[in-house]
Each structure stands twice: as C-alpha cells, then as structure tokens.
C-alpha positions as CSV (number, residue, x, y, z in Angstrom):
1,X,56.7,51.2,-77.3
2,X,53.7,53.3,-76.7
3,X,51.5,50.2,-76.5
4,X,53.7,48.9,-73.7
5,X,53.2,52.1,-71.6
6,X,49.5,52.2,-72.1
7,X,48.9,48.5,-71.4
8,X,50.0,48.6,-67.7
9,X,47.9,51.7,-67.0
10,X,44.9,50.2,-68.7
11,X,45.4,46.9,-66.8
12,X,45.5,48.8,-63.5
13,X,42.3,50.7,-64.3
14,X,40.6,47.5,-65.4
15,X,41.5,45.7,-62.2
16,X,40.3,48.6,-60.1
17,X,37.0,48.6,-61.9
18,X,36.6,44.9,-61.3
19,X,37.2,45.3,-57.6
20,X,34.5,48.0,-57.4
21,X,32.0,45.8,-59.1
22,X,32.7,42.9,-56.7
23,X,32.4,45.1,-53.7
24,X,29.2,46.5,-55.0
25,X,27.7,43.1,-55.7
26,X,28.8,41.8,-52.3
27,X,27.1,44.8,-50.6
28,X,23.9,44.5,-52.7
29,X,23.2,40.8,-52.6
30,X,23.5,39.1,-49.3
31,X,23.0,35.3,-49.2
32,X,19.5,34.2,-48.1
33,X,19.3,33.1,-44.5
34,X,20.0,29.5,-43.9
35,X,17.1,27.6,-42.3
36,X,18.0,25.3,-39.4
37,X,17.3,21.7,-39.9
38,X,14.8,20.2,-37.4
39,X,16.3,18.2,-34.6
40,X,16.2,14.5,-35.4
41,X,15.1,12.0,-32.7
42,X,17.6,9.3,-31.7
43,X,17.2,6.3,-34.0
44,X,15.1,3.6,-32.4
45,X,16.6,0.1,-32.2
46,X,15.4,-2.1,-34.9
47,X,13.5,-5.2,-33.7
48,X,15.1,-8.5,-34.6
49,X,13.6,-10.4,-37.4
50,X,11.5,-13.5,-36.7
51,X,13.5,-16.7,-37.4
52,X,12.5,-18.5,-40.5
53,X,9.1,-20.3,-40.2
54,X,8.0,-18.1,-37.3
55,X,5.0,-15.8,-37.6
56,X,5.8,-12.0,-37.7
57,X,3.0,-11.0,-35.4
58,X,4.4,-12.5,-32.2
59,X,4.6,-10.1,-29.3
60,X,8.1,-8.6,-29.0
61,X,9.7,-6.5,-26.4
62,X,13.1,-4.8,-25.9
63,X,12.8,-5.2,-22.2
64,X,15.2,-7.6,-20.4
65,X,13.8,-10.9,-19.2
66,X,13.0,-11.0,-15.5
67,X,15.8,-11.8,-13.2
68,X,15.9,-15.4,-12.0
69,X,15.4,-16.2,-8.3
70,X,18.2,-15.6,-5.9
71,X,18.8,-19.3,-5.5
72,X,20.1,-19.4,-9.1
73,X,22.4,-16.4,-8.9
74,X,25.4,-18.7,-8.4
75,X,24.2,-21.1,-11.1
76,X,23.7,-24.8,-10.7
77,X,26.3,-24.9,-8.0
78,X,23.9,-23.0,-5.7
79,X,21.8,-26.2,-5.6
80,X,24.6,-28.2,-4.1
81,X,24.3,-32.0,-4.4
82,X,20.8,-33.0,-5.4
83,X,19.4,-35.9,-3.6
84,X,17.6,-38.0,-6.2
85,X,15.7,-40.1,-3.7
86,X,11.9,-40.1,-3.9
87,X,11.4,-37.5,-1.2
88,X,14.0,-35.0,-2.6
89,X,11.2,-33.5,-4.7
90,X,10.0,-31.5,-1.7
91,X,13.3,-31.0,0.1
92,X,12.9,-27.1,-0.1
93,X,9.1,-27.0,-0.4
94,X,7.0,-25.2,2.1
95,X,4.4,-28.0,1.6
96,X,4.2,-31.7,1.2
97,X,2.3,-34.2,-1.0
98,X,-1.5,-33.8,-1.0
99,X,-4.5,-32.0,-2.4
100,X,-4.6,-28.2,-2.7
101,X,-7.1,-25.7,-4.0
102,X,-6.9,-22.1,-5.1
103,X,-9.8,-20.4,-6.9
104,X,-10.7,-22.5,-9.9
105,X,-7.6,-24.8,-9.6
106,X,-7.3,-28.2,-7.9
107,X,-3.8,-29.5,-7.6
108,X,-3.0,-33.0,-6.5
109,X,0.7,-33.8,-5.7
110,X,2.1,-37.3,-5.0
111,X,5.2,-38.2,-2.9
112,X,7.1,-38.9,-6.1
113,X,6.4,-35.4,-7.4
114,X,3.8,-36.2,-10.0
115,X,0.9,-33.8,-10.2
116,X,-2.6,-33.5,-11.6
117,X,-3.9,-30.0,-12.1
118,X,-7.7,-29.5,-12.8
119,X,-8.7,-26.1,-14.2
120,X,-12.5,-25.8,-13.6
121,X,-13.1,-22.8,-15.8
122,X,-11.4,-24.4,-18.8
123,X,-12.7,-27.9,-18.1
124,X,-9.1,-29.0,-18.5
125,X,-6.8,-31.5,-16.6
126,X,-3.1,-31.5,-16.9
127,X,-0.5,-33.9,-15.4
128,X,3.2,-33.9,-15.2
129,X,6.2,-33.6,-12.9
130,X,6.5,-31.0,-10.0
131,X,9.9,-30.1,-8.4
132,X,10.8,-27.5,-5.8
133,X,14.4,-26.3,-5.4
134,X,15.0,-23.3,-3.2
135,X,12.1,-20.9,-3.8
136,X,11.5,-22.2,-7.4
137,X,8.3,-24.2,-8.1
138,X,8.5,-25.9,-11.5
139,X,5.8,-27.9,-13.3
140,X,7.1,-29.7,-16.4
141,X,6.9,-32.8,-18.6
142,X,3.2,-32.3,-19.2
143,X,1.5,-35.3,-20.7
144,X,-1.3,-33.4,-22.4
145,X,-1.3,-30.9,-25.3
146,X,-0.3,-27.4,-24.1
147,X,0.2,-24.0,-25.7
148,X,3.7,-22.9,-26.6
149,X,5.3,-21.0,-23.7
150,X,2.8,-22.4,-21.2
151,X,5.1,-25.2,-19.8
152,X,7.4,-25.7,-18.2
153,X,6.0,-23.4,-15.7
154,X,8.3,-21.8,-13.1
155,X,6.9,-19.8,-10.2
156,X,8.3,-18.4,-7.0
157,X,6.9,-20.3,-4.0
158,X,6.5,-19.3,-0.4
159,X,4.8,-20.6,2.7
160,X,1.2,-19.6,3.5
161,X,-0.8,-20.3,6.6
162,X,-2.9,-23.2,5.1
163,X,-0.6,-24.2,2.2
164,X,1.6,-22.2,-0.1
165,X,1.6,-19.1,-2.3
166,X,2.8,-18.8,-5.9
167,X,4.1,-15.7,-7.6
168,X,5.1,-15.1,-11.2
169,X,8.8,-15.3,-11.9
170,X,8.1,-14.9,-15.6
171,X,5.2,-15.1,-18.1
172,X,4.6,-18.9,-17.8
173,X,3.3,-18.5,-14.2
174,X,1.0,-15.5,-14.8
175,X,-2.2,-17.6,-14.1
176,X,-1.0,-18.5,-10.6
177,X,0.4,-15.1,-9.7
178,X,-0.6,-14.2,-6.1
179,X,-2.7,-17.4,-5.6
180,X,-2.6,-19.2,-2.2
181,X,-3.1,-23.0,-2.6
182,X,-4.7,-24.2,0.6
183,X,-4.5,-27.9,1.7
184,X,-7.7,-29.8,1.2
185,X,-8.4,-32.6,3.7
C-alpha cells in the first residue's frame, strides 16, 4: 500500500518539474524571425503559340487590332444595297477614275475600278481591283507577287483639294498613311 501512496506524490512532482522545464525552454529559445517573402509581380499573359508550320519569330502583340471604320460598325448592313453596275466602284469615293500622284507613287484608276500602282523607289508595278465604300479604300486581287499581309490593302480615304488623302486603318496601309494623291492631267 505504501507504493500506492508514494506514486501519486511522485507523479505530481514529476509533472511539476516538466512544466518548469517547458516554461524555461520557451523563455530561453524564441523562434527565429520569419523573413517576409518578396512581393511577386502579376503573372504576364503567355503569348499564343505559332500555328504549326509558322515561324516562331513573327512579330506578336497583345494589343487589340485597330477598330474598323465607322461605316462598318453596323456590319455589312451599313452598306445597304450595293449597286454592282460599272460606276458603283466610286459611289462613295471623293475622286473619280484617272491618274494620281503622291511622292514616289503613280496610281492609275479605270472606270471599272481596275488600278495600276507604280512605286518608283522599288521599281515595282502592281495591278488589281480598287473599291471605295463609305470611307474605306480597298486595293485587292493583286495580279503580281506580293508580301504576306501587304494586300488586300485597306485605308481610310478623305477628300483633298486636288485629289484624295489616305490614312492607315491598319498595318497594310502604312506606306500610304498621310499621303495626298493629286490628280495628274
């Protein structure tokens, strides 16, 4: 019976001693300071992969393409009924058939909307179809070899004192941006 009486007293002393050691350890050893992780930048959007067979070094952008001209905001319906007679090519054009010059360019346009463009600096002549709907000037169906993305070429067109002015509405019209084509007699 004596062992039973001593055991609870011994157990209480042992527990008390453990509590003192834990408190002493807690007071003596404090955890090391936690370093803050550097702020991470927002993840950048991954560029889309080039389709199979396309070179990987093509210029890429995440910018939105330029907005089309106001005449096309309502879609094809904005054009209304298109008169497909010969002279409908110039129904909205601020110019008519004839010869025009701007810097190194000589542009000849027929009544049917066929054009010939001579580029003096490149010793190059191109021919194809020209159409004007609203304020959109489009050269397409080029008979000669052209670079990808060069044609069809779409520009904004406006009236100028001696002819018409073209402005880029996208990358294909960059070479004509701001040029005034004056009528040549």
